[in-house]
C-alpha positions as CSV (number, residue, x, y, z in Angstrom):
1,X,-27.8,-46.8,-30.5
2,X,-25.2,-44.0,-31.0
3,X,-21.6,-44.7,-29.9
4,X,-20.3,-42.8,-26.9
5,X,-18.4,-39.6,-27.6
6,X,-14.8,-39.1,-26.7
7,X,-15.8,-37.1,-23.6
8,X,-17.9,-40.0,-22.3
9,X,-15.1,-42.5,-22.7
10,X,-12.5,-43.2,-20.1
11,X,-9.6,-43.5,-22.5
12,X,-6.1,-43.7,-21.1
13,X,-2.7,-44.7,-22.5
14,X,0.9,-45.2,-21.5
15,X,3.2,-42.8,-23.4
16,X,6.3,-44.7,-22.0
17,X,5.8,-47.1,-25.0
18,X,6.7,-44.3,-27.4
19,X,10.2,-43.6,-28.7
20,X,11.9,-40.3,-27.9
21,X,11.1,-38.9,-31.4
22,X,7.4,-40.1,-31.2
23,X,7.1,-38.3,-27.8
24,X,8.6,-35.1,-29.3
25,X,5.9,-35.2,-32.0
26,X,3.2,-35.9,-29.5
27,X,4.3,-33.1,-27.2
28,X,4.4,-30.6,-30.1
29,X,0.9,-31.7,-31.1
30,X,-0.4,-31.1,-27.5
31,X,1.0,-27.6,-27.8
32,X,-1.3,-26.9,-30.7
33,X,1.1,-27.3,-33.6
34,X,-0.1,-28.7,-36.9
35,X,1.8,-31.6,-38.6
36,X,3.3,-29.1,-41.1
37,X,4.6,-26.9,-38.2
38,X,5.9,-30.0,-36.4
39,X,7.8,-31.0,-39.6
40,X,9.4,-27.5,-39.7
41,X,10.2,-27.5,-36.0
42,X,11.9,-30.9,-36.2
43,X,13.4,-30.3,-39.7
44,X,11.7,-33.4,-41.2
45,X,9.1,-33.9,-43.9
46,X,5.4,-33.8,-43.4
47,X,5.2,-37.4,-44.7
48,X,7.7,-38.5,-42.0
49,X,5.5,-36.8,-39.3
50,X,2.5,-38.7,-40.7
51,X,4.5,-42.0,-40.6
52,X,5.2,-41.3,-36.9
53,X,1.5,-40.8,-36.2
54,X,0.8,-44.2,-37.7
55,X,3.3,-45.8,-35.3
56,X,1.9,-43.7,-32.4
57,X,-1.7,-44.8,-33.1
58,X,-0.5,-48.4,-33.4
59,X,1.1,-48.2,-29.9
60,X,-1.5,-46.2,-28.1
61,X,-4.7,-47.3,-29.7
62,X,-6.3,-46.7,-33.1
63,X,-7.7,-43.3,-32.3
64,X,-7.5,-40.2,-34.4
65,X,-4.8,-37.6,-33.9
66,X,-7.4,-35.3,-32.3
67,X,-8.6,-38.0,-29.9
68,X,-5.0,-38.9,-28.9
69,X,-4.1,-35.2,-28.2
70,X,-7.4,-34.6,-26.3
71,X,-6.8,-37.7,-24.2
72,X,-3.3,-36.6,-23.4
73,X,-4.4,-33.2,-22.4
74,X,-7.1,-34.6,-20.2
75,X,-4.6,-36.9,-18.5
76,X,-2.2,-34.0,-17.9
77,X,-5.0,-31.9,-16.4
78,X,-6.0,-34.8,-14.1
79,X,-2.4,-35.2,-12.9
80,X,-2.1,-31.4,-12.3
81,X,-5.4,-31.4,-10.4
82,X,-4.3,-34.3,-8.2
83,X,-1.0,-32.5,-7.5
84,X,-2.8,-29.3,-6.6
85,X,-5.2,-31.2,-4.3
86,X,-2.2,-32.8,-2.6
87,X,-0.5,-29.4,-2.1
88,X,-3.8,-27.9,-0.9
89,X,-4.2,-30.7,1.7
90,X,-0.6,-30.2,2.9
91,X,-1.1,-26.4,3.2
92,X,-4.4,-26.9,5.0
93,X,-2.7,-29.2,7.4
94,X,0.1,-26.7,8.1
95,X,-2.4,-23.9,8.7
96,X,-4.4,-26.1,11.0
97,X,-1.3,-27.0,13.0
98,X,-0.2,-23.4,13.3
99,X,-3.7,-22.4,14.4
100,X,-3.7,-25.2,17.0
101,X,-0.4,-24.0,18.3
102,X,-0.6,-20.2,18.1
103,X,3.1,-19.6,19.1
104,X,4.2,-22.1,16.4
105,X,7.7,-22.2,14.9
106,X,8.7,-18.5,14.6
107,X,11.2,-15.9,15.6
108,X,9.3,-15.5,18.9
109,X,9.9,-19.1,19.9
110,X,13.5,-18.9,18.9
111,X,14.0,-15.9,21.2
112,X,12.1,-17.6,24.0
113,X,14.2,-20.7,23.7
114,X,17.3,-18.5,24.2
115,X,16.1,-17.1,27.5
116,X,17.7,-18.4,30.7
117,X,14.2,-18.1,32.3
118,X,11.7,-21.0,32.2
119,X,8.6,-20.0,30.2
120,X,5.4,-21.9,29.6
121,X,2.3,-20.7,27.6
122,X,-1.1,-22.3,28.0
123,X,-4.8,-21.7,27.2
124,X,-7.8,-21.2,29.4
125,X,-8.3,-25.0,29.7
126,X,-4.7,-25.4,31.0
127,X,-3.5,-27.0,27.8
128,X,0.2,-26.2,27.2
129,X,0.7,-24.5,23.9
130,X,4.5,-23.9,24.3
131,X,7.3,-24.6,26.7
132,X,10.7,-23.1,26.1
133,X,14.0,-25.0,26.3
134,X,14.8,-23.8,29.9
135,X,11.5,-25.1,31.2
136,X,11.8,-28.4,29.4
137,X,15.3,-28.8,30.9
138,X,14.2,-27.9,34.4
139,X,11.3,-30.4,34.3
140,X,13.2,-33.1,32.4
141,X,11.2,-33.1,29.2
142,X,12.4,-33.3,25.6
143,X,11.8,-30.7,22.9
144,X,8.1,-30.2,22.2
145,X,7.2,-33.1,24.6
146,X,5.0,-30.9,26.8
147,X,2.9,-29.5,24.0
148,X,-0.8,-30.3,24.4
149,X,-0.3,-31.7,27.9
150,X,-2.1,-30.2,30.9
151,X,-0.2,-27.8,33.2
152,X,-1.0,-30.4,36.0
153,X,1.8,-32.6,34.7
154,X,4.3,-29.9,36.0
155,X,2.9,-29.7,39.5
156,X,2.6,-31.9,42.6
157,X,-1.0,-32.2,43.9
158,X,-0.9,-32.3,47.7
159,X,-4.4,-31.0,48.5
160,X,-4.3,-27.5,49.8
161,X,-0.6,-27.7,50.6
162,X,1.7,-27.1,47.7
163,X,-1.0,-27.7,45.0
164,X,-0.5,-25.3,42.1
165,X,-4.0,-25.7,40.7
166,X,-5.1,-24.2,37.4
167,X,-6.6,-21.1,39.2
168,X,-3.1,-20.4,40.5
169,X,-1.6,-20.8,37.1
170,X,-4.2,-18.5,35.7
171,X,-3.9,-15.9,38.5
172,X,-2.7,-13.0,36.4
173,X,-0.5,-11.1,38.9
174,X,2.6,-9.0,38.3
175,X,4.2,-10.4,41.5
176,X,5.9,-13.7,42.2
177,X,3.7,-16.4,43.6
178,X,5.3,-19.1,45.8
179,X,7.5,-16.9,47.9
180,X,5.4,-17.1,51.0
181,X,3.1,-19.9,49.8
182,X,4.3,-23.4,49.2
183,X,4.2,-24.3,45.5
184,X,5.8,-27.5,44.3
185,X,6.8,-28.6,40.8
186,X,7.1,-32.1,39.6
187,X,9.5,-33.2,36.8
188,X,9.1,-36.0,34.4
189,X,10.6,-38.5,36.7
190,X,8.3,-37.5,39.6
191,X,11.0,-35.6,41.5
192,X,9.5,-32.6,43.4
193,X,11.0,-29.2,44.1
194,X,9.6,-25.9,45.3
195,X,8.8,-23.4,42.6
196,X,7.7,-19.7,42.1
197,X,5.3,-18.4,39.4
198,X,4.7,-15.1,37.7
199,X,1.8,-15.1,35.3
200,X,0.6,-12.7,32.6
201,X,-2.1,-13.1,30.0
202,X,-3.3,-11.6,26.7
203,X,-6.7,-11.9,25.1
204,X,-6.9,-13.0,21.5
205,X,-9.4,-14.3,18.9
206,X,-9.1,-17.8,20.3
207,X,-9.4,-16.7,24.0
208,X,-6.9,-15.8,26.6
209,X,-3.4,-17.0,26.4
210,X,-1.4,-17.2,29.6
211,X,2.4,-17.0,29.9
212,X,4.1,-18.1,33.1
213,X,7.7,-17.6,34.3
214,X,8.7,-20.5,36.5
215,X,11.7,-20.5,38.8
216,X,13.0,-23.1,41.2
217,X,12.7,-21.7,44.6
218,X,16.0,-22.7,46.0
219,X,17.8,-21.5,42.9
220,X,16.0,-18.2,43.3
221,X,16.9,-18.0,47.0
222,X,20.6,-18.7,46.2
223,X,20.5,-16.1,43.4
224,X,19.0,-13.5,45.8
225,X,21.7,-14.4,48.4
226,X,24.4,-13.9,45.9
227,X,22.9,-10.5,44.9
228,X,22.8,-9.5,48.5
229,X,26.4,-10.5,49.0
230,X,27.4,-8.5,45.9
231,X,25.5,-5.5,47.2
232,X,27.1,-5.8,50.6
233,X,30.6,-6.0,49.0
234,X,29.9,-2.9,46.9
235,X,28.5,-1.1,49.9
236,X,31.5,-2.0,52.0
237,X,34.0,-1.0,49.3
238,X,32.2,2.4,48.9
239,X,32.3,2.9,52.7
240,X,36.0,2.1,52.8
241,X,36.7,4.5,49.9
242,X,34.8,7.2,51.7
243,X,36.8,6.7,54.9
244,X,40.0,6.8,53.0
245,X,39.0,10.0,51.2
246,X,38.0,11.6,54.5
247,X,41.3,10.6,56.1
248,X,43.2,12.2,53.3
249,X,41.1,15.4,53.6
250,X,41.7,15.6,57.4
251,X,45.4,14.8,57.1
């Protein structure tokens, strides 16, 4: 029966058993250099190179020089393949993660996190894709904690009264909802507060993506009151200035 060829054998060896000079000679051999070229490269005689090969074969197994080099190259190729497979798996995982969260980590999310307005993005099923820092703060959640949750976790369900159902979240209207209707939000601790919504959407390859601006009603009322006061002060100042100018003109 014929003996198995080198390609059919699972030959492995541990090169850590070799000395530094033995490894130098082995490395040069795997680069395709002949023993004579190795001798010239290392400034030693060819007989010295041959002596090193005797020691190398004694440590790694009594194989020919060709078999040792071929085995080393095969092991290096296997290590390279395993590393490439690992890198491919990591890259695939990253791509999958970014595909699952379309807004991902990007300049867009950095800008949204800087906004003083609470913003949440979600898909057609109501699954939250992204919530900016202001919304997380308003609703008592930590960074990224709302991702993949349902928008229902942000609202208080009270039947017809104050229930911001999914159809309301997905009501793509340029106007604020919750000014005349009663919409209530619910934070992580279960505390409730009145909210206002303004929703827009964009169709993409993975379906419609909805983006909602969310404001606390009382904060918005207070903000509007302050703006009204500021306008009244400006109006009064302009009226007083007009009266003064008229008095000077008539005087």
